[in-house]
Backbone as CSV, one residue per row, in Angstrom:
resi,resn,N_x,N_y,N_z,CA_x,CA_y,CA_z,C_x,C_y,C_z
1,MET,34.879,-78.161,-150.182,36.072,-78.532,-150.934,35.671,-78.746,-152.386
2,ASP,36.196,-77.923,-153.273,35.964,-78.065,-154.705,37.001,-79.053,-155.252
3,ILE,36.597,-80.306,-155.346,37.546,-81.363,-155.699,38.111,-81.188,-157.108
4,ASP,37.334,-80.647,-158.036,37.839,-80.450,-159.393,38.943,-79.399,-159.430
5,LEU,38.743,-78.307,-158.708,39.762,-77.257,-158.638,41.023,-77.775,-157.967
6,LEU,40.860,-78.476,-156.857,42.011,-79.021,-156.148,42.739,-80.075,-156.986
7,ALA,41.983,-80.888,-157.708,42.603,-81.906,-158.568,43.446,-81.258,-159.656
8,SER,42.976,-80.158,-160.214,43.772,-79.470,-161.233,45.035,-78.865,-160.616
9,GLN,44.950,-78.397,-159.371,46.132,-77.872,-158.688,47.146,-78.986,-158.416
10,VAL,46.653,-80.154,-158.043,47.530,-81.308,-157.823,48.214,-81.687,-159.134
11,GLN,47.456,-81.723,-160.223,48.030,-82.089,-161.513,49.108,-81.094,-161.944
12,GLU,48.895,-79.824,-161.687,49.909,-78.825,-162.032,51.171,-79.032,-161.207
13,ARG,51.019,-79.392,-159.943,52.190,-79.629,-159.092,52.999,-80.823,-159.563
14,ILE,52.329,-81.918,-159.902,53.109,-83.094,-160.295,53.773,-82.906,-161.649
15,LYS,53.260,-81.999,-162.467,53.940,-81.685,-163.731,55.268,-80.977,-163.492
16,LEU,55.435,-80.381,-162.315,56.675,-79.682,-161.978,57.784,-80.634,-161.525
17,LEU,57.433,-81.876,-161.231,58.426,-82.849,-160.774,59.097,-83.475,-161.995
18,PRO,60.363,-83.157,-162.234,61.013,-83.563,-163.479,61.097,-85.069,-163.704
19,ASN,61.279,-85.849,-162.657,61.399,-87.293,-162.857,60.058,-87.981,-163.071
20,LEU,58.949,-87.226,-162.993,57.631,-87.810,-163.257,57.142,-87.530,-164.672
21,LYS,57.856,-86.706,-165.423,57.372,-86.316,-166.754,57.172,-87.515,-167.665
22,THR,58.120,-88.432,-167.701,57.954,-89.595,-168.570,56.862,-90.521,-168.049
23,THR,56.710,-90.587,-166.730,55.669,-91.438,-166.133,54.290,-90.909,-166.467
24,THR,54.067,-89.612,-166.248,52.741,-89.047,-166.498,52.461,-88.931,-167.993
25,ALA,53.502,-88.833,-168.810,53.297,-88.780,-170.260,52.700,-90.088,-170.776
26,GLY,52.976,-91.184,-170.093,52.437,-92.476,-170.489,51.019,-92.725,-170.006
27,LEU,50.479,-91.815,-169.214,49.110,-91.953,-168.703,48.231,-90.889,-169.327
28,ASP,46.981,-91.218,-169.600,46.091,-90.193,-170.151,45.631,-89.242,-169.050
29,ASP,45.144,-88.079,-169.454,44.755,-87.045,-168.499,43.641,-87.509,-167.560
30,GLN,42.731,-88.323,-168.072,41.624,-88.799,-167.244,42.137,-89.670,-166.093
31,ALA,43.118,-90.494,-166.359,43.679,-91.348,-165.302,44.353,-90.503,-164.236
32,VAL,45.130,-89.512,-164.653,45.818,-88.654,-163.681,44.798,-87.858,-162.866
33,THR,43.720,-87.410,-163.515,42.659,-86.689,-162.793,42.012,-87.589,-161.748
34,LEU,41.724,-88.817,-162.110,41.129,-89.764,-161.152,42.072,-90.055,-159.995
35,PHE,43.372,-90.209,-160.292,44.347,-90.430,-159.228,44.413,-89.225,-158.295
36,ALA,44.350,-88.031,-158.872,44.390,-86.812,-158.051,43.173,-86.738,-157.138
37,LYS,42.000,-87.055,-157.665,40.783,-87.023,-156.849,40.834,-88.077,-155.742
38,ASP,41.313,-89.284,-156.086,41.461,-90.333,-155.074,42.439,-89.897,-153.991
39,ALA,43.537,-89.285,-154.403,44.541,-88.832,-153.442,43.991,-87.731,-152.546
40,LEU,43.205,-86.825,-153.103,42.600,-85.750,-152.309,41.657,-86.321,-151.250
41,LEU,40.835,-87.278,-151.655,39.914,-87.893,-150.693,40.669,-88.632,-149.589
42,GLN,41.742,-89.339,-149.982,42.534,-90.052,-148.983,43.250,-89.074,-148.052
43,ALA,43.809,-88.020,-148.612,44.502,-87.026,-147.791,43.542,-86.358,-146.810
44,GLN,42.323,-86.100,-147.264,41.323,-85.503,-146.374,41.008,-86.454,-145.215
45,LYS,40.851,-87.741,-145.516,40.596,-88.735,-144.468,41.770,-88.844,-143.506
46,ASP,42.985,-88.619,-144.027,44.183,-88.733,-143.204,44.443,-87.494,-142.357
47,GLY,43.614,-86.452,-142.528,43.741,-85.285,-141.663,44.318,-84.042,-142.289
48,PHE,44.615,-84.086,-143.585,45.096,-82.884,-144.252,43.933,-81.891,-144.361
49,THR,44.243,-80.616,-144.246,43.215,-79.574,-144.293,43.323,-78.797,-145.599
50,ASP,42.415,-77.839,-145.782,42.436,-77.023,-146.997,43.762,-76.305,-147.189
51,ASP,44.454,-76.004,-146.099,45.730,-75.292,-146.186,46.867,-76.145,-146.737
52,ASN,46.787,-77.465,-146.540,47.917,-78.304,-146.945,47.527,-79.555,-147.730
53,ILE,46.271,-79.667,-148.114,45.813,-80.894,-148.775,46.433,-81.076,-150.159
54,VAL,46.663,-79.983,-150.872,47.244,-80.096,-152.218,48.669,-80.641,-152.131
55,MET,49.417,-80.190,-151.129,50.784,-80.674,-150.956,50.801,-82.181,-150.721
56,GLY,50.007,-82.641,-149.775,49.968,-84.070,-149.477,49.434,-84.898,-150.626
57,ALA,48.353,-84.431,-151.230,47.732,-85.181,-152.331,48.642,-85.241,-153.551
58,SER,49.499,-84.259,-153.728,50.423,-84.278,-154.870,51.389,-85.451,-154.766
59,TYR,51.930,-85.668,-153.571,52.847,-86.807,-153.397,52.121,-88.133,-153.531
60,LEU,50.905,-88.206,-153.033,50.144,-89.438,-153.146,49.754,-89.700,-154.597
61,THR,49.394,-88.654,-155.329,49.088,-88.803,-156.764,50.311,-89.280,-157.522
62,ALA,51.465,-88.720,-157.211,52.709,-89.153,-157.864,52.949,-90.641,-157.612
63,HIS,52.694,-91.082,-156.388,52.838,-92.502,-156.061,51.872,-93.350,-156.886
64,PHE,50.605,-92.918,-156.968,49.619,-93.652,-157.763,50.051,-93.747,-159.225
65,CYS,50.595,-92.660,-159.763,51.054,-92.659,-161.159,52.194,-93.654,-161.370
66,LEU,53.120,-93.713,-160.418,54.219,-94.674,-160.525,53.714,-96.106,-160.492
67,VAL,52.764,-96.364,-159.601,52.209,-97.720,-159.505,51.474,-98.086,-160.792
68,ALA,50.674,-97.169,-161.312,49.886,-97.454,-162.518,50.759,-97.633,-163.750
69,SER,51.866,-96.928,-163.797,52.732,-97.039,-164.974,53.767,-98.142,-164.818
70,ALA,53.747,-98.805,-163.661,54.654,-99.928,-163.383,56.109,-99.500,-163.451
71,THR,56.394,-98.267,-163.048,57.779,-97.824,-162.946,58.089,-97.612,-161.482
72,ASN,59.316,-97.825,-161.128,59.708,-97.617,-159.744,61.178,-97.245,-159.722
73,THR,61.504,-96.202,-158.992,62.882,-95.742,-158.927,63.666,-96.460,-157.827
74,ASN,63.040,-97.364,-157.124,63.703,-98.033,-156.014,64.107,-99.459,-156.355
75,VAL,64.635,-99.633,-157.535,65.118,-100.948,-157.909,66.619,-100.970,-157.641
76,ALA,67.025,-101.882,-156.803,68.445,-102.031,-156.494,69.006,-103.162,-157.344
77,LYS,70.283,-103.043,-157.662,70.893,-104.041,-158.516,72.250,-104.423,-157.932
78,GLN,72.472,-105.717,-157.842,73.759,-106.227,-157.406,74.305,-107.101,-158.513
79,GLN,75.595,-106.951,-158.782,76.165,-107.741,-159.866,77.483,-108.354,-159.411
80,ALA,77.570,-109.639,-159.591,78.817,-110.362,-159.386,79.334,-110.737,-160.767
81,SER,80.451,-111.391,-160.826,81.022,-111.706,-162.135,80.147,-112.642,-162.960
82,VAL,79.341,-113.472,-162.319,78.511,-114.422,-163.065,77.025,-114.286,-162.771
83,LEU,76.637,-113.337,-161.930,75.247,-113.268,-161.496,74.827,-111.811,-161.299
84,THR,73.623,-111.476,-161.753,73.056,-110.154,-161.508,71.709,-110.343,-160.822
85,ILE,71.495,-109.598,-159.732,70.242,-109.672,-158.993,69.639,-108.274,-158.924
86,GLU,68.376,-108.156,-159.324,67.649,-106.902,-159.186,66.501,-107.128,-158.217
87,TYR,66.296,-106.174,-157.324,65.216,-106.309,-156.342,64.751,-104.922,-155.930
88,PHE,63.554,-104.870,-155.373,63.008,-103.607,-154.886,63.610,-103.280,-153.535
89,ASP,64.163,-102.106,-153.444,64.680,-101.612,-152.186,63.521,-100.973,-151.418
90,ARG,63.567,-100.965,-150.094,62.518,-100.420,-149.231,61.171,-101.066,-149.510
91,ALA,61.165,-102.308,-149.822,59.939,-103.080,-150.056,59.087,-102.477,-151.164
92,GLY,59.718,-101.829,-152.134,58.983,-101.278,-153.267,58.306,-99.949,-153.000
93,ILE,58.540,-99.346,-151.853,57.919,-98.054,-151.540,58.743,-96.956,-152.198
94,ASP,58.090,-96.111,-152.969,58.821,-95.041,-153.643,58.942,-93.813,-152.742
95,ASP,59.775,-92.874,-153.175,60.035,-91.660,-152.394,58.786,-90.821,-152.197
96,TYR,57.871,-90.838,-153.165,56.656,-90.033,-153.047,55.758,-90.534,-151.922
97,LEU,55.632,-91.841,-151.815,54.821,-92.402,-150.732,55.480,-92.141,-149.377
98,LEU,56.802,-92.257,-149.325,57.503,-91.958,-148.077,57.309,-90.504,-147.662
99,GLU,57.349,-89.578,-148.618,57.148,-88.170,-148.288,55.717,-87.922,-147.830
100,TYR,54.743,-88.564,-148.474,53.351,-88.440,-148.036,53.203,-88.929,-146.597
101,GLN,53.796,-90.076,-146.290,53.702,-90.622,-144.940,54.375,-89.701,-143.924
102,ARG,55.501,-89.070,-144.311,56.177,-88.139,-143.415,55.304,-86.914,-143.156
103,LEU,54.690,-86.387,-144.222,53.805,-85.237,-144.067,52.598,-85.592,-143.206
104,LYS,52.050,-86.781,-143.423,50.897,-87.232,-142.628,51.271,-87.331,-141.148
105,LYS,52.456,-87.857,-140.876,52.908,-87.976,-139.495,53.106,-86.596,-138.865
106,SER,53.566,-85.634,-139.665,53.804,-84.295,-139.126,52.509,-83.568,-138.774
107,LEU,51.364,-84.056,-139.263,50.084,-83.444,-138.912,49.805,-83.559,-137.414
108,GLN,50.367,-84.559,-136.776,50.152,-84.748,-135.337,50.763,-83.612,-134.520
109,THR,51.769,-82.939,-135.076,52.404,-81.814,-134.370,51.812,-80.490,-134.805
110,ASN,50.746,-80.533,-135.606,50.072,-79.331,-136.129,51.007,-78.462,-136.955
111,GLU,52.033,-79.038,-137.521,52.945,-78.297,-138.382,53.345,-79.205,-139.531
112,ILE,53.202,-78.715,-140.723,53.563,-79.500,-141.889,54.588,-78.699,-142.674
113,SER,55.723,-79.297,-142.907,56.780,-78.566,-143.604,57.727,-79.526,-144.276
114,PHE,58.489,-78.994,-145.218,59.539,-79.775,-145.852,60.740,-79.808,-144.932
115,MET,61.523,-80.838,-145.044,62.714,-80.953,-144.181,63.804,-80.049,-144.661
């Protein structure tokens, strides 16, 4: 496994996700590269193979970028006439981590695909 080549492929994939552009713009390239490498190693441990590791690691890298930039798209807001409450929906888990977990679970059926 050429981790540098795979990390660059992961970085190219996350650049294609439009809602991550502002998040990744706030991080330097070295940080995103390190997140991609960490995600690749974790995905490999979780059972992703050379055929699908870039897909899984891309979602995990996106999650790492959101955590590092302290942004989260899962903030729910409730407002009454005198009170506003903001809280994390789904216990602060973002869509990227949920998709990674779904892909990881699908490895048990020997088939990995988008819904």
